[in-house]
Phi, psi and omega in degrees: 000130173307154183298311177298330179289322183293318180299314184299314181298322177293323174300315179295322178296311177310324179272008177074025182272336180223158181283149174297330176298321173293329178289319179299326178293342170081007185205134176288353175303332177299333181262013184057035180261146185282342186205176184297151176275118178235151178296149174220162175236115189220290181300145178308140189264000183288150189299151178288140185276051182243115179083194180287158185290342182273005181294137174296144178215132177244143183226133167243125184231138191226124177272114174292310175202182187295127178078013176225116183239141178245129178233132181241123184236137172239125180231139177067188179206167178295149174251147181297348177276348179296125177219173177264137186223154179253118168279116180281322177186164180242128184232154184289317191244158178290330183296317178296316177296318181294327179299316181289323174307310187296326178289323177291320178298320183290342176264006179094007182258127179277116187239164180230144162266118182249127180276135169261100188278329190280125176257171177303145178305326181264016183270126185271350183293144181256161175097172180301154173290325177170195189225130174263142165251126189235150181226139167083167180201107188230138174287326185258129175299320178304315179294321175295327177296326181296318186287319183300317179295322174299314184292321171304322181287339178263011170106358173269077189290338185276359182301134176217154180278128172237159180251126194301321180300344179259011178296333181107350181267206180298138182203156175261359182095210007275159174243131174245116187235144176236132194225131165255127172236130185251117178261109187292342176289338190239327186284127189252004181272199178238151170233120183196158184285162174214128176289132170303140181061003173076357176219169190290309178299151177089168180226163183213147181285147175307312181299323175292315176302321181294313178298316179297324180268357178069029177299150170270346176190149181211164173216152177294157188257243191264183175291149186209154172291126184277322187206161192302333179295349185243013177129213179275122182299126178092354174300138178284130183267072185146184186299140173214120172229136176232119187042047178085359176266118170290115187260324183215143181288161175284154156274104199303135175087351179285139185282132180230171177262114175258120177259139180221093185071239173255022178243158184222157177220139167268114182212154173288123189245131173238147170237132174238115191234141178205165177238136173240129180269161182300336182270019178073354177292141184230147170216150182294139176265112188287331182188174179237134166052048174209165176301119174301138174097345178238123186240098183286125177092350181053223178068019186261225187244125174067179175046043173069018183267000190292342185254131174300143175211102184296141178061028182226143182253111176274162188230151182207113187287347175235101186227142171250121187235132178263125175252130182241179179299342174296342177282331186122209183280316181240164181272173173288136181278156179152180178286157179128204186229148176225144174231145178267134171243143172269188185302339177270354186083011179276142181283119180253345177197146178235130184229145183265038178200162175249152182113075182212177183284142184264123179297134184304321181248016172227213185200173181234137166260122177244133184231145176236145174068226186289346170289326180290326179293323179295318179298317187292332179280329192236347182256064181278155182308133179086347171295159171253135181241115184261128176267122178256131191229114171241132180236122177243142178237112185055042178069005179252145179302138179238122182280127182281069182269169187292342178269352189270135178221155181222135171246124188281163181195204173133154352276174173297144177247315179229152176213120178058040179079000180243153179293126175212103183248105182267056185293317180292308178306324184263010169095019184265003174236116178264122184298329179276350186208080183296343183293341179299310186290322176310311181289321189270321183255331186263329168285153180277131177222168167306137182235147161238126187233149172227150179208168176224132184271167176305332179274358182088003172294148174265127171248120175251118193226135171239143173240119180291150171198183185060029180230082184313138179070356177250303182201132185264356177089192180216153169261175187303315181294324174291329172301310182300311189284333177295314178301314177298314179301322178287352178112359180292141172255338176228141179203161188211151174270128174262184181301141182231213181061224181291349176278344185295125179197146176219145176237150162249120195064219177254019180254132172296129181253355175241174180248115182291156191265336182299139180300325181286355185103197182306133181274131164301140181233167181284318180204169183216158172261120185247143172246116187254143187299335180193000000 
């Protein structure tokens, strides 16, 4: 390893980004990197717009290979004013909040009502978003937890401990930011999505995906189904396409990352799917490679599913779902009707139940409710069923070519160099529960972000969060301004929270926020050497 490479590597080790054992080995090959680590100057050097302008900021920038740069930034530090607080409840009106405050005060708890003024940027409704009732102020999280448990025991079951620096207001940080920058003019490898476990069902940790694919760097991808109560575990909750194959339908209108070779576009993605039988009968195809009846994120076809609703599962008793080999060997079991299609779209088998093998070069159409009746009427043995697929990116047709891939996300953060956060439009504000937007978009959380610069460079960014005194995370506005400061003109929020993770080689370079450690995820963006 060259002298300047070793100094850079030692700096990364001192910051805990790589293990001392890897350093002792004396070669970056132990980190699965393709070449020596050398310093580079790439990402914009202006101070990050996080906290006051006078906060201290340190950067370590490393060239992984030609056209691929990794940057690690630490900005700010904890304040003596940072404390742990108990949020007792969130209420739509001040009257509701004051009623709870009076109850708490009468029981000897000194409480406060905090007005949450800021609404989503694209929300035309006037007035405050809601009101928080809070109790306590502790330097120790353990002491705050004791009071939370006490309050829960007295009937305040929604009480939770929060860290004041994560509120979304003024803060001194700290913020820990990691950046991968891909220059399409110089980078000769590939940037594309990879399914966890290589098929739709199931999840896989990012470090495992990285090691399995031989990636030189990775970041977590889009939203996905966490557990079976919300559909097929691991199913992408939004548009997914890998090398021209559509894996999952869109949450229509939700912003996604569209990859084309080593270039990228941030766009609102829609999918319009249908099936036409040889007798000319046509029906909408509700989805791909998922359990019929459960639509994570909504925003689908028909039955009041047209509006996106994040982290919510819509239901539909009558759905037509196509399963391909990307789902694995067998379809989801259950009631309904299934038909097997060969590579020519010919019906080779009809079954009055679901849960069978998927032809390697064909597919299965599964129907429930009225969709099952449609199959029985029009999918006779020997008939042909043609699946029609239309994909739109910013209302323009997107051809499903081998170089095209899609990673779902949302909301949009930047458009043409201007802050544009479509939180309401993309389903991140629940009208019946404004606390959802407060927690998800206004409070600081771990974030994974993707952006494109004016020169066409791809930025993949993580902001660590939910780790008091280490990194406070970012809200939607901070995320947008951060991406703009790094040089992005278009940007989107990807899956965050406990999913936020980044590797260089197969080594994590950020700290994941879940207490259980690194979270298995549905898909990842992998950067391959060739």
